[in-house]
Structure formats: structure tokens, C-alpha cells
C-alpha positions, 0 to 999 in steps of 0.5 A: 450445515449452518448458513453463512451470514453476509459479508460486511459491505465495508470490510467484507468479514462474515463473522468479525467486523472490523469497521469499528477498528479502523483508525483515522489518521491525520496524516500528511503522507501522500501514497498513490496506490498503482492497484493492478486490476486483480487486487481490487477484489482480493480480500488479501489485499492490503492496500486497502487498509491505507485507503482506510486510514490515510487521508491522502491516499488514492487508488489507480486501477492499472490496465496495460492499454488504459494508464490511469488518468489521475496519476498520468495528471499527477506526473506531469504536475510541476507542483509535485514530487513524485517517487516510485517505490520500487527496488533497483540500481538506480533507486535512491535511498528513502532517507535520502529523498526525505532528507533532500525534500524535508530540509527545504521549506519550499520543497514539493510535496513528495507523492510516493507511488506504490505498486500494489499487486504481487511481485510477479505482476508489479514487474510486468507492470513496470515493464508495460508501463513506459510512462512510468520510466522517467519517474525517480524510484526510491528504495526501502532500507534493507533488512526489513522483514515481513509479518504478512502470512496471508499469501504463499510464496512471497520473496524473503524479505519482500513487504506487503503493501500496508507494511511499505506504507508504515515504513513511509510513515516512519520515514516522514516522522509520523511515528504515532501514525506508523504505530497505529497503522500497525496495530490495525494491519496486525489486528486485520491478519487476526481477524482475517484468519479468525474469519476464515477458520471460522467459515471452515467450521461452519461447512 
């Protein structure tokens, strides 16, 4: 049995380094990733793709007893316009949110909060985060389909974190960035599968 090479310290792949394929996008979209602590070390996490490419994407680790300080500061900032991306009866459509803010020159910058976790974890995080109760929610367009296949038991129509970011870029009139991120996302999945198959053949 051959010795498995050490993973790349940046992208984490053993056989197919992805680092030279990461696009550096000039984007104005602000994304706040509220990441469940178990997602930090998961190779299948796609929130990292947004962090790698978008200049205004920040990670906030969710812990039940210790809310993330930087995110709390943002929510209290009167100069910011935070929206939690999550479906619900009171959620505003993404189209209306974009129209409402981009039509006014003096509009506050939107900060989209994406819960970076499994759907089961995301619902639990919302229940146990009273500091999110007053944050308005925004829902994505209906009939979206996912191309994400690296995890099992995903709900029908549910998007992974990176795909949510792509939808937000498109809605904010950054079609070129959305296309570049889509290509990066597709390449990530291909490399992930190739790396996994290579490892299984080497055992």
C-alpha cells in the first residue's frame, strides 16, 4: 500500500491541489457566514469557497452559549442593513430586498447572513439564537435546484452555502462574478470526487 501524500495546507486536497484555480473576485456583496462549529473542519463545507473568493465574506463561528462578537456588533450597527437568508412565512423575497435597497442612493449596505450548517443544524441554531429574532429574513426564489452531491440526505430544492452565495451575486447584478464562482464550485466538486477516488484506489 502506497503512502498517502500530505494534504495541501490551503485547499486540503491530497492529490489534486485546487489553489491555483481559485478566482479572486472584485465584489461588493457582503456575506456573513454563521458557521456551525462542526463545519469548520469538514472537507465538504462550501462556505470556504465564498471565503476564498469574495473580499467581503466573513466567518462567524456559532456556539450556543457564546454568540459571535463581530456579528453582534454588525447587528447593532445603524449603518448596516443585515438580512438573514432563510425561508419562512415572514421572509421577504430577495427580489424585493434588492429593489428596496439598490433603488436608493443613500441606502445602507446589505449584509446577507447565511447559516453555514446542515438544514437540521440550521433550524436548531435559529431556535437557540434569540439574538437573531429581530433580524429580517429574506427568502430565495422558488424552484431552485442544487448541483451539490457531496453529502447525503439533503432536502429537495435545498442549496448548499456556495450556491446560496451564487444566487445572491446574481440578484445583486454581479453576473460575471456569479459565473466565475459557479465554475469554481463545479471544479471543487470534481476535484473532491477525483481526490476521494484516488485515495480509495491507493488503499
